[in-house]
C-alpha positions as CSV (number, residue, x, y, z in Angstrom):
1,M,-20.1,150.2,-117.2
2,L,-22.1,147.1,-118.1
3,E,-23.3,144.9,-115.4
4,R,-22.0,141.3,-115.9
5,R,-24.6,138.8,-114.9
6,Q,-23.7,135.3,-113.9
7,A,-25.4,132.3,-115.3
8,P,-28.4,131.2,-113.1
9,T,-27.7,128.6,-110.4
10,M,-29.8,126.8,-107.9
11,V,-28.6,129.2,-105.2
12,S,-29.6,132.3,-107.2
13,L,-33.0,130.7,-108.0
14,G,-33.6,129.9,-104.3
15,S,-32.8,133.5,-103.4
16,L,-35.3,134.8,-106.0
17,I,-38.0,132.5,-104.7
18,H,-37.3,133.6,-101.1
19,A,-37.4,137.3,-102.2
20,G,-40.6,136.7,-104.0
21,R,-42.2,135.1,-101.0
22,L,-41.1,138.1,-98.7
23,A,-42.4,140.7,-101.2
24,T,-45.7,138.8,-101.6
25,E,-46.1,138.6,-97.8
26,A,-45.6,142.4,-97.6
27,L,-48.7,142.7,-99.8
28,W,-50.8,141.4,-97.0
29,A,-50.5,144.7,-95.3
30,H,-51.0,146.8,-98.4
31,P,-52.6,144.7,-101.2
32,D,-53.1,147.8,-103.3
33,D,-49.3,148.6,-103.3
34,S,-48.7,148.9,-107.1
35,V,-44.9,149.1,-106.6
36,G,-44.9,146.0,-104.5
37,R,-47.0,144.1,-107.0
38,G,-44.7,145.2,-109.8
39,Q,-41.7,143.9,-107.7
40,V,-43.5,140.6,-107.3
41,E,-44.3,140.4,-111.0
42,E,-40.6,141.1,-111.8
43,L,-39.4,138.4,-109.4
44,V,-41.8,135.9,-111.0
45,A,-40.4,136.7,-114.4
46,R,-36.8,136.3,-113.1
47,V,-37.7,133.0,-111.4
48,R,-39.2,131.9,-114.7
49,M,-36.1,132.9,-116.7
50,E,-33.7,131.1,-114.3
51,A,-35.9,128.0,-114.0
52,N,-36.1,127.8,-117.8
53,Y,-32.3,128.1,-118.0
54,L,-31.9,125.3,-115.5
55,G,-34.4,123.1,-117.2
56,L,-36.9,123.1,-114.3
57,S,-40.1,123.0,-116.4
58,E,-42.4,122.3,-113.5
59,M,-41.6,125.8,-112.2
60,L,-42.5,127.4,-115.5
61,V,-46.1,126.1,-115.1
62,V,-46.3,127.7,-111.6
63,C,-44.8,131.0,-112.9
64,D,-47.3,131.1,-115.8
65,E,-50.1,130.6,-113.3
66,I,-49.1,133.3,-110.8
67,G,-47.4,135.9,-113.0
68,P,-50.6,137.5,-114.3
69,I,-52.0,137.6,-110.8
70,A,-49.3,140.0,-109.6
71,N,-51.0,142.8,-111.6
72,A,-54.5,141.6,-111.1
73,A,-57.0,143.2,-108.8
74,P,-55.3,143.8,-105.4
75,T,-57.4,141.5,-103.3
76,P,-56.5,139.3,-100.4
77,Q,-57.4,136.3,-102.6
78,A,-54.8,137.3,-105.2
79,V,-52.2,137.7,-102.4
80,E,-53.0,134.3,-101.1
81,I,-52.7,132.8,-104.6
82,L,-49.3,134.4,-105.0
83,I,-48.1,133.2,-101.6
84,N,-49.2,129.6,-102.4
85,G,-47.4,129.9,-105.8
86,F,-44.1,130.9,-104.1
87,E,-44.6,128.0,-101.7
88,R,-45.0,125.6,-104.7
89,L,-41.9,127.1,-106.3
90,A,-40.0,126.5,-103.1
91,R,-41.1,122.9,-103.0
92,H,-40.0,122.4,-106.6
93,W,-36.7,124.1,-105.9
94,R,-36.1,121.8,-102.8
95,A,-37.0,118.7,-104.8
96,A,-34.7,119.7,-107.7
97,Q,-31.8,120.0,-105.3
98,T,-32.1,116.4,-104.3
99,K,-32.0,115.1,-107.8
């Protein structure tokens, strides 16, 4: 049976950003977790897709900046950049809700 996906909404976008933040925070304990980094990379790609659908171009820039870092060298600096990226995405998401 085919899974039917709903069109992106601000709620689903917010959920993805929150999940990305949590997944990224988990990397603090295990920065070399390749499965976790792959999950973060997938979440960034999904955020990018939904933000594009919703016309939130400022989020696309952030996704383009942090997406490649998810599979970069597993360093504390890379994890910090990812966390800051998800914080920026959350700020853009909150700002878009007030428009």
